[in-house]
N, C-alpha and C positions, 0 to 999 in steps of 0.2 A: 504493500500500500504506500501511496505518496503521503509524506508526513508534513506537508506544508500546504496551507490553504491556497497558495498561488498555483500549485502543481495539480491541476485538475484538467481532464478526467484522470482517474486512476487506471493506468495501464503499465505495461512493462517499460515503456520509454520513460515515463515520468517516475516510475520506481527507480530506474537506473539513475536518472537525474537527481532524485532526492538522496539516493545513497552517496552520490558524489558531493553535492553542494550543501546538503543539510542532513547528514546522517543521523537517524533517530537514536542510534546507540552510541553516539559520540561521547567520550569522556574527556573533559578538559584537563590539560596537564597541570602539574604543580608549577606555580610561577618560579622561574629560574633566576632568582636574584634580580639584579638590576639589568634591564635590557638596554642595548644600544638604541633600539627603535621599537616603539609600540605603535602599530598601525590600527586605526579604527576604520573598518569598512573594507570588504574584500571584493570591491568592484574593480574596474579597469585600473584606476590609479593605485588602489590599495594593494592589488596583487603584484603590480610592477614594483612598487616600493618594497614589499616584503621579499619577493624573489630576488630582486637586485641587491638589496642590502645583505640578505643571507648569503648570496653568492660571493659577496666581497668579504665575508667573514664576520659580519655583525650578528649579535644575538638578537633575534627578532621575535616579537609576539604579534599575532594577527587576530583581530577580533571581528566577528561578523554575527549580526543578530538575525539575519534572514537567510539569504541564499548566496553562497560563494559564487563569484562570477558577476554579481551585481545585475544591474539592468541589462547590460549589453548581452550577456549570455542568455538570461532567463526571460526577459520581457522587452528587449530592445533590438539591437542590431541583428542578432542571430535569427530569432524567430521572424522578425519583420522581413528580412531579406529572403528567407526561405519562402514566405508567402508571396513576395514580389516576384521571385523567380517562377513560381508556379503560375502566377497570374499572367506573366509574359508568355509562358508556354500555351496557356489557354487562348490568349489573344492572337498569338502567332498562328495557331492551328485554325482559328476561325477565319483568318485573313490570309490563308496560304494560296488562294486561287491564282494570284498573279505570278506565283512561282511554279504553276502547273500542278499543284497538289490540290485535288478537288475533293469535295465532300465534307470539308471542315466547318461549313457555315452553321450547321445545326449542332455543333459539338456541345456537350453538357459537361460542366465541371463537377467532379466528385469531391465536394468540399470536405467530407470526413477524411478522405484519403489525403487531401492536401494537408490537413492539420496533423494527420498521423505521420506524414513524411517530415513535417516541421519538428514534431516532438522527437522523432528518431534522430534527426540530425543534431538537434540541441543536446540530446543525451550523449551522442557520440563525442561531441566537442567538449562536454562538461568535464571529462577526465583531466583536461589540462588545468582546470580551475579547482580541482577537487581538494577537499580538506586533507585526505590521506596523502595525496601527492605532495602537498606543501609540507606536511609533517614528515613523511617517510623519505622523500627524495630531496627536498630542499632544506630540511632541518629547521623549519619554522614552528614555533609553538602556536598552534591554532586553538582559539577559544571561540566556541559557539555560544553566544549570549550577548546581552546588551552592555556595551561599555559606556562608562560615564566618568567624568573627571571628579576626583576627590580632593585634588590639590594641584599646584603648579607642576608637579613631577610625578603624580600618581593617577592611575586609572583603575577603577574597580570593574570586575566582570564576574558574574556567577559567585558573588560573595567573597571573591579573592581580590587582593590589591596588587597591581603590577607597578613597580617602580621603573622609571625610564630616565635615560639621559636626553633622548629626543623622542618626540611623538609626531605622528602624521595623521591628520584627520582627512579621511577619504570616503565620506559617507554618501556622496553623490546627491542626486535629486530625484524627485518623483513627479508624477503628473500634476499639473496645476489645474484645479477644477474651479470654473467660474461660479460665483455666487448668484445662481439664477433661481427665482421662485419656482418651486415644484420639481426641480431637477433631481434632488435626492430621493424624493418620494416616487418619482417615475422610474428611477433606476437608470444607470448609464454604464458604459464600458470605458476603460482607459487602456493605455498600453499594458497596464499590469493585469488586466482581466481579459482583453480581447483574444489573446492567444489560447484561452481555455475553451473557446467556442467549439462546438461539435456540429452545429447546424448553421447553414448560411442564412443570415437575416434577409427576408424578402425585400425589406425597405430599410435602409440605414441612413440616419442623419449624422453627419460628421460636423462637429463644432470646432472650427479653427482651420484656417487656410494656410498654416505654416507647413514646414516639412513633414511632420508626423501626420497631420491631417490629410495633406495632399497624397502622400505615399499610400496610406491605407485606403483612402477614398478610391483611388484608381484601382488598387488591387481588388477590393470588394466589388467594384463595378465590373471588372473583368471576370470575376467568379460568377457573376449573374445577379448580384443585388442591385436593386434600384437605389441610387445614392444621391442624397441632397447634401451639398457642401456649403456650410454657412460661415461667412467671414465678415467681421465687423468693419474691416478696412475696405477701401474701394477695390482693391485687387488682391489676388492670391500672392503668396510668397513676397510680401512687401519689402523684405530686406534685399531681395535679389535684383539684379539688373532688370529694368522694366521690360526690355525686349525679350529677355529670357522668360519672365513670368507670363508675358502675353502669349508666348508659344504654348506654355502649359495650359493656359485658359482655353486656347483654341483647341488643343488636343482633347481636353476634358469635355468640352462642348460636343465635339465630334463623337466621343465615346459614350455620350448619353448621360454624363454626370450633370445633375441640375445644380447650377451655381447661384448662390445668393450673396453676392458681394455687397458691402455696405449695409448689412442687415443687423439689426439689434434684436436679440431674443428677449421678449417681454416676460414670458413665463412658459412653463412646461406643465401640462396637465395630462392625466391618464383617463381615457375613455374606453372602457372595456379592455381589449387587448392592445389598443393603440396608445402611442405616446404622441401628444399633440404639442407642437412647438408653435407658439404665436409670435409673429415677427412684426417688426416695424422697419419700414424702408422709406427712402426718399420718395418713391413712387406710390406709397401707401402701405397698408398692412397686409396681412395674410397669415395663413397657417399651413403647417406641414404635418401630415399624419404618417407616422413611421412605426416600425416594429422594434427598432433598437436605436440607441443614441451612443455615438462614440465621441468622447471628449479628447481633442488633440490640440489643446490651447496653451502649450508651453510647459515649462518645468519650474518647480520650486524646490529650494535646497532642503535636505534632510538634516534639520537642526535639533529636532525634538529628542529629549531624553539624554543629551550629552552632558548636561550640567556644565556648560562652557564657562559660566561665571566663576565656578570654583577653580577652574584652570586659568583664570585671568585672561580669557580669550574674548575679544570684541567681535560682535557679529551684528547683522541687521537682516532685513527681509530678503536681501539679495544673496545672503550667505555669509561665510566667515571672511573677515577683512584680513587681507595679506598684503605684504609689500612686494616689491618686484622680485624678491628672492623666495617668495612663497612662505615667508615667515609671518606668524600671527603676532598679536600684541604680547603674547608670552613668547619670549625669544627661543625657548626650548621646544616650541610646538609649531609645526608647519602644516600646510594644507595643500591639497592638489585635487584637480578634477572638478566635477560639476558643483561641488560644495563651495567653491571660491572663484570659479572661472566663468566669464561671460560666454566662452566658447565651449558649449556643452556637447563635446564629441569624445568618443572613445579614444581616438588617436591623440587628441589634445591632452586628455587625462594621462595617457601613456607618456607623452613627452614631458609633461609637468612632473610626473613621478620621477623621471630620470634627473631632472633639475633638483628636485627635493633631496634625492639621495646624495648628490654631490654637495649641496649646500648644508644639509643637516648633519651629515656624518664626516665630511672631509673639508669643512671650512671653505667650501666653494663660494664663488660670487656670480654664479650664473643667473641670468635674468629671464623671467618669463616673457617679458615684452620683446625679447629678441627672437622669439619663435615666429616662424612663418607658418601660418595655420591655413591649410586648404580645407574645404568642405564640399560635400556633395549631397544634393537632394535626389533620392533614388526613385523619382518618377520616370516615366518613359515618354519622351527622352529625359535623361538626367540633366541636372544643372550642377556644374562644378565651378567653384570660384576660389581664388587666392588673391591676397593683397588688397589694394584699394579699389573701390568703386569710383566711377566718375564723380559722384556727389561728394565722396570723401576728399578727392583732390581739389574740388572747387572750395570746399569748406576750409581746407588747409592752405589755400592760395597757391596750389601747385599747378603750373601750366602743363597740360598733357596733350599728346597726340594719340588718338584712338584709331585702331585698325581692326577691321572685321573681315573674316572670310566665311561666307555662307557654306554650309556643308554640301549644298547643291552643286558647288564647284569642285568638290573632291571626288575623284573617280570611285574610290571604294565605297563611299557613302551612297553614291548613285547606284552602284552594283548591288549593294545590300538593301536598297530601298529605305535608307536612313537619312534622307536629305533634310529633315526638319530640324534645323538647329544652326549653330554657328560657333566659330572660335573668335574671341575678341581679346585684344590686349590694350592696356593703357601704358604709354611710354612717357617718360619725362621729355617735355618738348625740347627738340634739338639734339636728342641722343637716342640710343637704343636701349636705355635702361628700362626694364620692365617693372612697373609699379603695381600692376594688378592685371588679372585675367579672368575671363568667364568663358566657359565652354558649355554649350547646350548640344547634347547628342546622346545616342544610345550608349556610348562608351565614355562619356565625359569624365566620370570618376576615375577611369583608368588613364585618361589622357592628361589630366591636370597636373600630375606629378612632374612632368617634364618642365612645366613653367614654374612650379614650386621650387624645383631644384635650381632653376636659373635665378630666381629671386634670392634664394638662400646663398647660392655661391657667387652672386654678383656677376652672373653671365648675362650679357646683353642679347638682344634678338639677333644680332649679327652672328654670334656663336651658334645659335640654333640654325641659322641659315647655312652655316658651313658644315653642319652635321647631316650626314646622309641618312634619310629616312627610308625604310623599305617601301617599295611600291608593289601593289596598291594597299595602303593602310589608311584608316581614318585619321591617324596621327599626322598625315601629310598636311592637314589643315594648319597645324602649328608651323610647319616649314613654309607654307604659303604665306603665313603672317610675316615671316622674315622676308620673303620675296616682295611683299607689299611695302615693307619698310624700305627695302633697297630702291624700289621705284620712287619713293618720296625724295630720295637723294638725287634723282636724275632731274635736276632743275633745268630750266631752259638754257642757262649759261653753261652748265656742265654738258648738256646735250650738244650745244653748239661747239664747244671745245672738242668734244669727242668726235663729232662729225668732221671738224676741220682736220683733226689728226688722221682719221681714216681716209679722208680725201687725199691728204698728202701722201699716204702710204700707197695710193693707187697710181702715183706718177711713175 
């Protein structure tokens, strides 16, 4: 049986997961004197902190009150991407006619099988984050229980007190639920509960047009749900490049997702088996009657129960306050990941954990602000970004040159039928220095790393232009950006001089 309320339904996959990430028979160890590092939270940041520090010879304790692996493994990246992959397969099968594969138009999605596959993959991956692996292979003292500060250098868990030289708070974040009249009574799903579904909701309302809401709205629509996506702002994905977000809105409309931008939810009521959302919009009111509601309206930090005041640690609604070296107001306590970062991504938590190890244990001076953080929204097409947006440059008074290559001009994208999208860079005016980039495309998340590396390594667009890219690949779009930059250097004066030189050579 699964021994955690998040791990439903009870099947062999969830039993395996529970045995790895929250074993019911776990016995906490005796505290081993003074620890070099005590880590609270075994999500992405906490696991990297614990494994990295132990690998360098530190005596480490790791405390987790819920599931080892945190959101990413259990209710975030892993299960959501498993669903997205399955939804892409459904969509591709239904639209395979142009490739000469006929008969897919009426294809039906076996939703229980989709969810079973997700649970199987999640269970397989959970071994890497398991309590026994961290104890037996990595030498970490793993405590299953709720950790709380009892003083500036002590943390209590399971009735025992752990003394530390340094501590790391890596408790992450959870789904933010808007305060809407009637929502709690009607019932709703979040990322913490949606992956426990075994039946496809016939009609699903998604509250929030950010990355989580958009990804899951598209996935469920492709599985066969009727989906209504409600966003209070005028457009979806408001943080992203406006042209990129517009492409997603167009795709969603074409796929039958009902969009309600600029809508305010006044209340939620239950009428029989239906959940009724009453809306207010600029063009009037209205209501939506659905079978289920999914809340994807952002994240809020996990601060409850830590007794941070006893540890001398300052925090607010946005999370724990840290300096650029990830140090809290208690100089012996650090934090990393969603609990303190505006960039709530697994890869950012990983990178910050590495900074934390260097700074907390080895008197390092590494700065979190020096990180170049890319991200990707896994809609279809994907949106990937790194660095500055055009609006950021304007706000900072930086003059830029923006270059864009439509994927429709890239041979491999045409061959694959993936022409909806573009690659775009923002350069410092008068140079090839890359300040920011956005890619919209089926493989945008895989492509953005080349531009991230360029920014991190101080490589200009000219260096990318000198790099041979295999043909035909969609990554050629990035090489074409370099070609476009080279063409901007061919001013009328330069062209006249080159023409004169070539004319002289013909004599």
